[in-house]
BASE-752990 format. One record per atom (N, C-alpha, C): x, y, z; atom name. Coordinates in Angstrom, 2 decimals, padded with zeros to 5 digits, always signed. Layout:
% BASE-752990
@px = X&py = Y&pz = Z&site = CA
...
//
This chain:
% BASE-752990
@px = -124.35&py = +237.45&pz = +053.52&site = N
@px = -124.42&py = +235.99&pz = +054.90&site = CA
@px = -125.67&py = +235.30&pz = +054.53&site = C
@px = -126.31&py = +234.36&pz = +054.27&site = N
@px = -127.33&py = +233.59&pz = +054.70&site = CA
@px = -127.52&py = +232.43&pz = +055.79&site = C
@px = -128.29&py = +232.68&pz = +055.96&site = N
@px = -129.01&py = +232.10&pz = +056.89&site = CA
@px = -129.75&py = +230.47&pz = +055.98&site = C
@px = -129.49&py = +229.02&pz = +056.18&site = N
@px = -129.60&py = +227.39&pz = +055.72&site = CA
@px = -130.80&py = +227.46&pz = +056.83&site = C
@px = -132.14&py = +226.47&pz = +056.25&site = N
@px = -133.02&py = +226.17&pz = +057.06&site = CA
@px = -132.42&py = +225.68&pz = +058.87&site = C
@px = -131.75&py = +224.58&pz = +058.58&site = N
@px = -130.84&py = +223.99&pz = +059.52&site = CA
@px = -130.27&py = +224.70&pz = +060.62&site = C
@px = -129.97&py = +226.38&pz = +059.76&site = N
@px = -129.25&py = +227.23&pz = +061.12&site = CA
@px = -128.09&py = +227.66&pz = +060.36&site = C
@px = -127.65&py = +226.72&pz = +059.34&site = N
@px = -126.12&py = +226.71&pz = +058.59&site = CA
@px = -125.70&py = +228.39&pz = +058.27&site = C
@px = -124.94&py = +229.08&pz = +058.57&site = N
@px = -124.52&py = +230.46&pz = +058.07&site = CA
@px = -123.56&py = +230.20&pz = +056.66&site = C
@px = -123.77&py = +230.66&pz = +055.68&site = N
@px = -123.17&py = +230.19&pz = +054.85&site = CA
@px = -122.73&py = +232.30&pz = +054.28&site = C
@px = -121.51&py = +232.60&pz = +053.86&site = N
@px = -121.02&py = +233.74&pz = +053.63&site = CA
@px = -120.81&py = +234.11&pz = +051.88&site = C
@px = -121.59&py = +234.66&pz = +051.34&site = N
@px = -121.64&py = +234.89&pz = +049.77&site = CA
@px = -121.41&py = +235.62&pz = +049.24&site = C
@px = -120.82&py = +235.34&pz = +047.64&site = N
@px = -120.26&py = +236.23&pz = +047.22&site = CA
@px = -121.42&py = +236.69&pz = +046.03&site = C
@px = -122.59&py = +238.54&pz = +046.31&site = N
@px = -123.11&py = +238.79&pz = +045.72&site = CA
@px = -122.39&py = +240.10&pz = +045.05&site = C
@px = -122.69&py = +240.48&pz = +043.57&site = N
@px = -123.11&py = +241.43&pz = +042.96&site = CA
@px = -123.62&py = +242.90&pz = +043.79&site = C
@px = -123.62&py = +244.29&pz = +043.53&site = N
@px = -123.89&py = +245.12&pz = +044.26&site = CA
@px = -125.04&py = +245.89&pz = +043.93&site = C
@px = -125.82&py = +245.58&pz = +042.40&site = N
@px = -127.26&py = +245.64&pz = +042.31&site = CA
@px = -128.27&py = +244.24&pz = +042.69&site = C
@px = -127.59&py = +243.53&pz = +042.94&site = N
@px = -128.53&py = +242.25&pz = +043.26&site = CA
@px = -128.52&py = +242.16&pz = +044.91&site = C
@px = -127.45&py = +242.86&pz = +045.62&site = N
@px = -127.21&py = +243.32&pz = +047.26&site = CA
@px = -128.19&py = +244.42&pz = +047.55&site = C
@px = -128.06&py = +245.12&pz = +046.98&site = N
@px = -129.26&py = +246.63&pz = +046.84&site = CA
@px = -131.25&py = +245.76&pz = +046.97&site = C
@px = -131.54&py = +244.94&pz = +045.76&site = N
@px = -132.53&py = +244.74&pz = +046.20&site = CA
@px = -132.53&py = +243.64&pz = +047.20&site = C
@px = -131.64&py = +242.46&pz = +047.23&site = N
@px = -131.80&py = +242.11&pz = +048.61&site = CA
@px = -132.13&py = +242.87&pz = +050.08&site = C
@px = -131.03&py = +243.88&pz = +049.95&site = N
@px = -131.30&py = +245.11&pz = +051.09&site = CA
@px = -132.83&py = +245.31&pz = +051.56&site = C
@px = -133.80&py = +245.31&pz = +050.70&site = N
@px = -134.99&py = +245.53&pz = +051.18&site = CA
@px = -136.38&py = +244.17&pz = +051.30&site = C
@px = -135.18&py = +243.33&pz = +051.32&site = N
@px = -135.77&py = +241.42&pz = +051.76&site = CA
@px = -135.21&py = +241.04&pz = +052.98&site = C
@px = -134.81&py = +242.00&pz = +054.06&site = N
@px = -133.88&py = +241.15&pz = +055.06&site = CA
@px = -135.02&py = +240.70&pz = +055.98&site = C
@px = -134.18&py = +239.37&pz = +056.45&site = N
@px = -135.05&py = +238.01&pz = +057.32&site = CA
@px = -136.41&py = +237.97&pz = +056.36&site = C
@px = -137.05&py = +237.42&pz = +054.93&site = N
@px = -137.60&py = +237.43&pz = +054.19&site = CA
@px = -136.80&py = +236.02&pz = +053.51&site = C
@px = -137.72&py = +234.95&pz = +053.20&site = N
@px = -137.07&py = +234.01&pz = +052.63&site = CA
@px = -137.16&py = +233.75&pz = +051.10&site = C
@px = -136.25&py = +234.14&pz = +050.39&site = N
@px = -135.98&py = +234.02&pz = +049.13&site = CA
@px = -135.30&py = +232.51&pz = +048.39&site = C
@px = -135.43&py = +232.00&pz = +047.18&site = N
@px = -134.74&py = +231.33&pz = +046.41&site = CA
@px = -133.70&py = +232.05&pz = +045.61&site = C
@px = -132.46&py = +231.15&pz = +045.65&site = N
@px = -131.33&py = +232.45&pz = +045.31&site = CA
@px = -130.84&py = +231.48&pz = +043.82&site = C
@px = -130.04&py = +232.09&pz = +043.13&site = N
@px = -129.22&py = +231.28&pz = +041.73&site = CA
@px = -127.74&py = +231.69&pz = +042.16&site = C
@px = -127.04&py = +230.57&pz = +041.38&site = N
@px = -125.99&py = +230.97&pz = +041.42&site = CA
@px = -124.64&py = +229.70&pz = +041.52&site = C
@px = -124.07&py = +229.91&pz = +041.87&site = N
@px = -122.70&py = +229.35&pz = +041.87&site = CA
@px = -122.31&py = +228.43&pz = +042.83&site = C
@px = -122.41&py = +227.18&pz = +043.12&site = N
@px = -121.49&py = +227.29&pz = +044.68&site = CA
@px = -120.56&py = +225.67&pz = +044.61&site = C
@px = -120.21&py = +225.73&pz = +045.55&site = N
@px = -119.05&py = +224.76&pz = +045.53&site = CA
@px = -119.62&py = +223.77&pz = +046.75&site = C
@px = -119.60&py = +222.51&pz = +046.58&site = N
@px = -120.26&py = +221.45&pz = +047.57&site = CA
@px = -118.63&py = +220.26&pz = +047.71&site = C
@px = -118.84&py = +220.42&pz = +048.71&site = N
@px = -117.85&py = +219.27&pz = +049.54&site = CA
@px = -118.30&py = +217.79&pz = +049.12&site = C
@px = -117.71&py = +217.56&pz = +048.17&site = N
@px = -117.75&py = +215.96&pz = +047.70&site = CA
@px = -118.36&py = +214.77&pz = +048.98&site = C
@px = -117.12&py = +214.77&pz = +050.11&site = N
@px = -117.67&py = +213.89&pz = +051.04&site = CA
@px = -118.87&py = +214.05&pz = +052.00&site = C
@px = -119.04&py = +215.01&pz = +052.20&site = N
@px = -119.87&py = +215.39&pz = +053.78&site = CA
@px = -121.22&py = +216.19&pz = +053.04&site = C
@px = -121.22&py = +216.31&pz = +051.22&site = N
@px = -122.27&py = +217.12&pz = +050.31&site = CA
@px = -122.58&py = +218.51&pz = +051.32&site = C
@px = -122.12&py = +219.13&pz = +052.06&site = N
@px = -122.61&py = +220.27&pz = +052.49&site = CA
@px = -121.88&py = +221.05&pz = +051.59&site = C
@px = -122.42&py = +222.64&pz = +051.40&site = N
@px = -122.14&py = +223.68&pz = +051.02&site = CA
@px = -121.01&py = +224.42&pz = +051.90&site = C
@px = -119.89&py = +225.02&pz = +050.59&site = N
@px = -118.98&py = +225.08&pz = +051.17&site = CA
@px = -118.33&py = +225.89&pz = +050.91&site = C
@px = -119.31&py = +227.45&pz = +049.44&site = N
@px = -119.35&py = +228.42&pz = +048.74&site = CA
@px = -120.66&py = +229.07&pz = +047.82&site = C
@px = -120.65&py = +229.68&pz = +047.93&site = N
@px = -122.02&py = +230.14&pz = +047.17&site = CA
@px = -121.72&py = +231.46&pz = +047.06&site = C
@px = -122.01&py = +231.95&pz = +045.20&site = N
@px = -121.60&py = +233.45&pz = +044.90&site = CA
@px = -123.25&py = +233.23&pz = +044.09&site = C
@px = -123.56&py = +234.16&pz = +044.67&site = N
@px = -124.97&py = +234.63&pz = +044.03&site = CA
@px = -125.23&py = +235.86&pz = +042.41&site = C
@px = -125.81&py = +234.93&pz = +042.01&site = N
@px = -126.29&py = +236.35&pz = +040.75&site = CA
@px = -127.88&py = +236.75&pz = +040.47&site = C
@px = -128.82&py = +235.28&pz = +041.27&site = N
@px = -129.91&py = +236.49&pz = +041.86&site = CA
@px = -130.73&py = +235.42&pz = +041.90&site = C
@px = -131.90&py = +235.95&pz = +042.11&site = N
@px = -132.94&py = +235.49&pz = +043.38&site = CA
@px = -134.39&py = +235.87&pz = +042.97&site = C
@px = -135.22&py = +234.80&pz = +043.95&site = N
@px = -136.58&py = +235.82&pz = +043.62&site = CA
@px = -137.58&py = +235.16&pz = +044.64&site = C
@px = -138.41&py = +236.11&pz = +045.11&site = N
@px = -139.00&py = +236.02&pz = +046.06&site = CA
@px = -139.46&py = +234.22&pz = +046.51&site = C
@px = -139.23&py = +233.87&pz = +047.45&site = N
@px = -139.78&py = +232.29&pz = +048.12&site = CA
@px = -141.63&py = +232.17&pz = +047.73&site = C
@px = -142.38&py = +231.08&pz = +047.49&site = N
@px = -143.48&py = +231.31&pz = +047.43&site = CA
@px = -144.20&py = +231.53&pz = +048.49&site = C
@px = -145.16&py = +231.95&pz = +048.79&site = N
@px = -146.19&py = +232.31&pz = +050.18&site = CA
@px = -147.51&py = +230.92&pz = +050.10&site = C
@px = -147.74&py = +230.35&pz = +049.18&site = N
@px = -148.23&py = +229.40&pz = +049.13&site = CA
@px = -147.90&py = +228.51&pz = +050.63&site = C
@px = -149.57&py = +228.16&pz = +051.31&site = N
@px = -149.51&py = +226.98&pz = +052.26&site = CA
@px = -148.84&py = +225.93&pz = +052.21&site = C
@px = -148.50&py = +225.49&pz = +053.09&site = N
@px = -147.67&py = +224.40&pz = +053.02&site = CA
@px = -148.40&py = +222.87&pz = +052.35&site = C
@px = -149.32&py = +223.21&pz = +052.66&site = N
@px = -150.62&py = +221.70&pz = +052.38&site = CA
@px = -150.87&py = +222.27&pz = +051.01&site = C
@px = -151.28&py = +223.13&pz = +050.10&site = N
@px = -151.19&py = +223.06&pz = +049.26&site = CA
@px = -150.18&py = +222.70&pz = +048.02&site = C
@px = -148.77&py = +223.56&pz = +049.22&site = N
@px = -147.35&py = +223.00&pz = +048.22&site = CA
@px = -147.62&py = +221.03&pz = +047.94&site = C
@px = -148.18&py = +220.63&pz = +048.88&site = N
@px = -147.80&py = +218.96&pz = +049.84&site = CA
@px = -149.26&py = +218.73&pz = +048.45&site = C
@px = -150.24&py = +219.29&pz = +048.14&site = N
@px = -151.12&py = +218.55&pz = +047.39&site = CA
@px = -150.29&py = +218.66&pz = +045.83&site = C
@px = -149.99&py = +220.05&pz = +045.54&site = N
@px = -149.07&py = +219.74&pz = +044.42&site = CA
@px = -147.79&py = +218.76&pz = +043.89&site = C
@px = -147.71&py = +218.50&pz = +045.06&site = N
@px = -146.23&py = +217.38&pz = +044.70&site = CA
@px = -146.93&py = +216.41&pz = +044.52&site = C
@px = -147.97&py = +215.96&pz = +045.66&site = N
@px = -149.02&py = +214.36&pz = +045.08&site = CA
@px = -149.26&py = +214.38&pz = +044.13&site = C
@px = -149.78&py = +215.32&pz = +043.08&site = N
@px = -150.07&py = +215.35&pz = +041.97&site = CA
@px = -149.11&py = +214.87&pz = +041.01&site = C
@px = -147.52&py = +215.34&pz = +040.78&site = N
@px = -146.94&py = +214.58&pz = +040.64&site = CA
@px = -146.45&py = +213.38&pz = +039.99&site = C
@px = -146.45&py = +213.33&pz = +042.14&site = N
@px = -145.76&py = +211.46&pz = +042.76&site = CA
@px = -146.70&py = +210.42&pz = +042.59&site = C
@px = -148.41&py = +210.94&pz = +042.32&site = N
@px = -148.75&py = +209.70&pz = +041.94&site = CA
@px = -149.38&py = +209.52&pz = +043.40&site = C
@px = -149.71&py = +208.38&pz = +043.86&site = N
@px = -150.23&py = +206.97&pz = +045.34&site = CA
@px = -149.37&py = +207.24&pz = +046.37&site = C
@px = -148.06&py = +207.67&pz = +046.35&site = N
@px = -147.05&py = +207.58&pz = +046.85&site = CA
@px = -146.86&py = +208.39&pz = +048.04&site = C
@px = -147.88&py = +209.48&pz = +048.39&site = N
@px = -148.18&py = +209.89&pz = +049.52&site = CA
@px = -149.64&py = +208.98&pz = +050.25&site = C
@px = -150.28&py = +208.25&pz = +049.73&site = N
@px = -151.26&py = +207.90&pz = +050.37&site = CA
@px = -150.88&py = +206.87&pz = +051.11&site = C
@px = -149.67&py = +206.35&pz = +051.35&site = N
@px = -149.05&py = +205.34&pz = +051.70&site = CA
@px = -148.55&py = +205.84&pz = +053.59&site = C
@px = -149.03&py = +206.88&pz = +053.66&site = N
@px = -148.05&py = +207.90&pz = +054.15&site = CA
@px = -149.14&py = +208.35&pz = +055.48&site = C
@px = -148.94&py = +207.90&pz = +056.86&site = N
@px = -150.45&py = +208.27&pz = +057.59&site = CA
@px = -151.21&py = +209.89&pz = +058.57&site = C
@px = -149.64&py = +209.72&pz = +058.62&site = N
@px = -149.28&py = +210.91&pz = +059.31&site = CA
@px = -148.30&py = +212.26&pz = +058.52&site = C
@px = -149.36&py = +213.49&pz = +057.81&site = N
@px = -148.75&py = +214.03&pz = +056.84&site = CA
@px = -147.22&py = +215.04&pz = +057.71&site = C
@px = -147.93&py = +215.48&pz = +058.25&site = N
@px = -146.96&py = +216.61&pz = +059.66&site = CA
@px = -146.07&py = +215.54&pz = +059.84&site = C
@px = -146.24&py = +214.44&pz = +060.54&site = N
@px = -145.41&py = +214.25&pz = +060.88&site = CA
@px = -143.99&py = +213.33&pz = +059.91&site = C
@px = -144.30&py = +213.11&pz = +058.73&site = N
@px = -143.64&py = +212.58&pz = +058.15&site = CA
@px = -142.87&py = +213.93&pz = +057.85&site = C
@px = -143.10&py = +214.45&pz = +057.57&site = N
@px = -142.49&py = +216.45&pz = +057.02&site = CA
@px = -141.40&py = +216.31&pz = +058.37&site = C
@px = -141.92&py = +216.00&pz = +059.38&site = N
@px = -141.16&py = +216.68&pz = +060.88&site = CA
@px = -139.62&py = +215.38&pz = +061.02&site = C
@px = -140.26&py = +214.31&pz = +060.18&site = N
@px = -139.30&py = +213.31&pz = +060.37&site = CA
@px = -137.80&py = +213.76&pz = +059.54&site = C
@px = -138.50&py = +214.10&pz = +058.21&site = N
@px = -137.65&py = +214.42&pz = +057.43&site = CA
@px = -136.52&py = +216.20&pz = +057.79&site = C
@px = -137.17&py = +216.53&pz = +058.11&site = N
@px = -136.46&py = +217.67&pz = +058.84&site = CA
@px = -135.51&py = +217.48&pz = +059.42&site = C
@px = -135.38&py = +216.59&pz = +060.79&site = N
@px = -134.77&py = +216.16&pz = +061.55&site = CA
@px = -133.98&py = +215.13&pz = +061.45&site = C
@px = -133.52&py = +214.75&pz = +059.72&site = N
@px = -133.56&py = +213.33&pz = +059.54&site = CA
@px = -133.94&py = +212.24&pz = +060.13&site = C
@px = -134.56&py = +212.11&pz = +060.67&site = N
@px = -135.08&py = +210.52&pz = +061.17&site = CA
@px = -135.39&py = +209.69&pz = +060.10&site = C
@px = -135.09&py = +207.90&pz = +060.81&site = N
@px = -135.57&py = +207.15&pz = +059.64&site = CA
@px = -137.09&py = +206.89&pz = +059.02&site = C
@px = -136.90&py = +207.42&pz = +057.58&site = N
@px = -138.31&py = +207.36&pz = +057.26&site = CA
@px = -139.05&py = +206.02&pz = +056.63&site = C
@px = -139.98&py = +205.72&pz = +057.37&site = N
@px = -140.41&py = +203.97&pz = +057.10&site = CA
@px = -141.32&py = +204.11&pz = +055.96&site = C
//
């Protein structure tokens, strides 16, 4: 079972060896690889079979944003309040 950031719960298939490793990392954020089935109408994840994972990087989000900024150039310079922008993205608000 995975709980996504939007609190959606997905039940997943997972090989025993991967499940044993995941058992040591309960309640931690991880990045998973595997095969997924998406609903083409609403783009929600319907099924996910995990084949592997790795630990989520623990760098501060501002470091991550700085790295993204270095990749996309000046586009972030037009965002006056980055925290408010990220919150709006997460909540699905209109991004002007």
